[in-house]
C-alpha positions in Angstrom: 0.0 0.0 0.0 1.5 3.3 -1.1 -0.2 5.4 1.5 1.3 3.7 4.5 4.7 4.5 5.9 6.4 2.5 8.6 9.1 4.3 10.6 11.6 2.6 12.9 9.7 -0.7 12.8 12.0 -3.6 12.2 9.7 -6.5 12.9 7.5 -7.7 10.0 5.2 -9.2 12.6 4.2 -5.7 13.8 3.7 -4.5 10.2 1.5 -7.5 9.4 -0.7 -7.2 12.5 -1.1 -3.4 11.8 -2.2 -4.2 8.2 -4.5 -6.9 9.5 -6.2 -4.3 11.8 -6.4 -1.8 8.9 -8.4 -4.3 6.9 -11.3 -3.6 9.2 -11.3 0.2 8.3 -11.6 0.6 4.5 -12.4 4.3 4.8 -9.1 4.9 6.6 -7.1 3.3 3.8 -7.8 6.3 1.5 -5.6 8.5 3.8 -1.8 8.7 4.3 -0.9 6.8 7.4 2.4 6.6 9.4 3.1 3.9 12.0 6.0 5.1 14.0 7.8 3.2 16.8 9.7 5.3 19.3 9.8 6.0 23.0 6.6 7.7 24.2 6.2 8.9 27.8 3.1 7.9 29.7 1.4 5.9 27.0 1.7 2.8 24.9 0.1 4.0 21.7 -1.6 7.2 20.3 -3.2 8.2 17.1 -3.3 11.8 15.9 -3.7 13.7 12.7 -0.4 15.0 11.3 -0.2 18.8 11.6 0.6 20.1 8.2 -1.3 22.1 5.5 -3.6 19.1 4.8 -4.9 19.2 8.4 -7.8 21.4 7.6 -8.9 19.3 4.6 -10.7 16.2 5.9 -10.2 14.2 2.7 -6.5 14.9 2.4 -5.6 14.7 6.1 -2.9 12.3 7.1 -2.6 10.4 10.4 0.2 9.1 12.6 0.0 6.2 15.0 2.9 6.2 17.4 3.7 3.2 19.4 6.2 2.9 22.2 9.2 0.6 22.0 7.9 -1.2 25.0 5.1 -1.3 27.5 6.1 0.4 30.7 6.3 -2.5 33.1 8.6 -3.2 36.0 10.2 -5.6 33.5 9.8 -4.2 30.0 7.8 -6.2 27.5 8.7 -5.3 23.9 5.7 -4.6 21.7 6.7 -7.3 19.2 6.5 -9.8 22.1 2.9 -9.2 22.9 0.4 -11.9 22.0 -0.9 -11.4 18.4 -4.5 -10.8 19.4 -3.5 -8.3 22.1 -1.4 -6.2 19.6 -4.3 -6.5 17.0 -6.7 -5.1 19.6 -4.4 -2.3 20.4 -4.0 -1.3 16.8 -7.8 -1.7 16.2 -8.4 0.7 19.1 -5.9 3.3 17.7 -7.5 3.0 14.2 -10.8 3.5 16.0 -9.5 6.9 17.0 -8.6 7.6 13.3 -12.0 6.5 12.3 -13.4 9.0 14.8 -11.3 11.8 13.3 -12.2 11.2 9.7 -15.3 13.4 9.5 -14.2 16.1 11.8 -13.3 19.5 10.5 -9.9 21.0 11.4 -11.5 23.4 13.8 -13.4 20.6 15.4 -10.2 18.6 15.8 -8.6 21.5 17.6 -11.6 21.7 20.0 -11.4 17.9 20.3 -7.8 18.0 21.4 -8.5 20.8 24.0 -11.4 18.8 25.4 -9.3 15.6 25.6 -6.6 17.4 27.5 -8.8 19.4 29.9 -11.8 17.3 30.6 -11.5 13.7 32.0 -15.1 12.9 31.1 -14.5 14.0 27.5 -11.4 11.8 27.4 -13.4 8.9 28.7 -15.9 9.3 25.9 -13.2 9.5 23.3 -11.5 6.3 24.5 -14.8 4.4 24.7 -15.8 5.6 21.2 -12.5 4.2 19.8 -13.3 0.9 21.4 -16.8 1.0 19.9 -15.4 1.7 16.4 -13.0 -1.2 16.8 -15.8 -3.5 17.9 -18.0 -2.4 14.9 -15.0 -3.1 12.6 -15.0 -6.7 13.8 -12.3 -6.7 16.5 -14.4 -7.3 19.6 -12.4 -10.5 20.5 -9.1 -8.7 20.0 -10.3 -5.7 22.1 -11.4 -8.1 24.8 -8.0 -9.9 24.7 -6.2 -6.5 25.0 -8.3 -5.4 28.0 -7.8 -8.7 29.8 -4.1 -8.7 29.1 -3.7 -5.2 30.5 -5.9 -5.7 33.6 -4.9 -9.2 34.5 -1.1 -9.0 33.7 0.5 -9.2 37.1 3.5 -6.9 36.4 1.6 -4.0 35.0 1.7 -1.0 37.5 -1.6 -0.4 39.3 -1.7 3.2 38.2 -1.7 2.0 34.5 -4.5 -0.4 35.3 -6.5 2.2 37.1 -6.2 4.6 34.1 -7.5 1.8 31.8 -10.4 1.0 34.2 -11.3 4.7 34.4 -11.2 5.8 30.8 -11.8 2.7 28.7 -14.5 0.1 28.3 -14.3 -2.7 30.7 -13.9 -6.3 29.6 -17.5 -6.9 30.7 -18.8 -4.1 28.5 -16.9 -5.4 25.5 -18.3 -8.9 26.1 -21.8 -7.5 26.4 -21.4 -5.7 23.1 -20.0 -8.9 21.5 -23.0 -10.8 22.8 -25.4 -8.2 21.4 -23.7 -8.4 18.0 -24.0 -12.2 18.1 -27.7 -11.8 18.9 -28.2 -9.4 16.0 -26.5 -11.9 13.6 -28.8 -14.7 14.8 -31.9 -12.5 14.4 -30.8 -11.8 10.8 -30.5 -15.5 10.1 -33.9 -16.4 11.4 
């Protein structure tokens, strides 16, 4: 794909899982995307529009997904060592953010960024919406695996787990959405 750039990513495993997640988001494929691996303080991954002259043109806007070299644990776990489904869920969540950004104007994106930084309830809504987009794109099982990995992994710091519990959908909420989706599929078959 000509519109995807990988920077500082040496493992084909990471590229392949990212491309697998991207398959669930056909509308995003029309945009320039960068996946960058580098050290990021306080977070594991983040998705943002690239600030350049295209920022104010929705159809031409480009996006960057940054991922840390490692998950901040008492003993580091390298991103490429994560279970495949966990990494897929993480990418699906970040692409859910990009999906959320696609139809926002440049000015709306600026207000969005301010709201995210200043208002915890706004941030909670943003993170939950990214999960919903990922679930709608077919990644419910991967999102569930990611949540369980984060919340049940014994060496993750409690402050990290508390942040996930506060701002993101719980595994129970994801499982409930998955069950509702399954019910809808059964209703369509009947």
